[in-house]
N, C-alpha and C positions, 0 to 999 in steps of 0.2 A: 481619523477614524480607522479602525482596523476591524477585520472580520474575526469571529470567534475562532475559526480554524487556524488562523495565523498565530494564535497564542498557544496552541497545543504543541508540546514537545514531540508528540507522536507524529504530527503533521510535518514538523521540521525534519525529523529523521526520515520520514517517508519521502520527502522532497529530495533529500540527499541521495537516498537509495534509488529513486527514479533516475536522477541524473547520472548515477554510476552505471545503471543498466543502459542508458542511452549511449554513454561513452563507450562502454564495453562492446556493444553490438556494432559499432562503427567498423570494427576489425573483422566482422564476419564476412564470409564470401558473398559476392554479389548475387549468386544464385539462391541465397537464403533471404534476400530482401523481402520477398512476399511469403516467406515461410516462417522459420524460427525467429528471425530478426523482428518482424512485425508483431509476432505473437508475444515475444518477451516485452517489447515496448508497450503493447496494449495492456498486458497483465500488470506491469509495473505502474503504468499510468492509472489503472483501475484502483490500485492501492491508495494513491494520493487523492483521486477524485471521490472515492467512496468515503474517506475520512472527511473531506471537505463537505460533501453533500450531507452526510449524516450529522455533522456538527450543527446544522441549521434546522434540524427537524424539531418538531413541537414537543417531542417526548424523548426521554432517555432510552425508552424501549426501542424506538425507531433508530436512534443513533447507534445503539448496540447492534442492531441488525446490519447496518451499513459497515460497522467495524468488523463484523464477522465476514462480510463479503470481502473487505479489504484484506483480512487475514488469509482467506482462501486464495485470493489473487497473488498474495506473496508466496504461498506454497506453489502456485502455478509457475511463478518465476523460477523458483528453485528447481522444479522438475525440468523446466526448459534448459536451465543451466547445466543440469546433469547431461542432457543431450548434447549441449554445446561442448562440454568436457569430453564426452565420448567421441565426438566428431573431430576433436582436436582444434576447435575454434577458440578455446581458451585454455590457459595453463592451469594446472592443479592449484598453484598459489593464488591465482586470480579467483578461482572458484571458492577457495577457502576464505578469502577476504570477504567476498560477497555473502557467503554462507553465514559467516559470523555477524555481518551487518544485518542479515535477515533475522537472525536470532535476537539481536538487540531490538529490532523493530517489532518482532512478534511479541516480545516481552512487554514492550510499551503498549501495543494494541491490547493485549490481555489485561494489563494493569488498568488501562482506561475502561475497559469493559467491566472489570471488577469494581472499580470506583463508581461507575454509573449505576451498576446493580445495587450497590450499597446506599446510593444517594438518589434514587429514582425520583424524578419530578416530572410533572406534566405542566406545560405552559398554560397559563390562564387563558380563557377564551377571549378572543378579540371582539371589538365592537361589532364587526361584520358578522360574526358567528352567533351572536345573541339573538 
């Protein structure tokens, strides 16, 4: 048995992206542990978890809402990485690699939103809701 979200390319790319952020923040200074480090991890994790949660919603409209939240969390990661770059916690090359990965992820999220908008369905009512 597998969950719906596990079958989504978007989720797979987000999972890789989250792991990259976790690895990257390990090199941040210890005094950032409860500042930028935790904020970046939370925002990155939010991307993955919102895709996951949205995929099990009863309608595509709800799924789209969660995908939009995931997208804005991705933008939050990028804003945080600009700060990390400005503070010399990461190199320009590291920033560019992650920035490119975020563009790929953003395109996947937007493609999934577009697909869902074009094929909107609402799950049939369950026995309990009748």
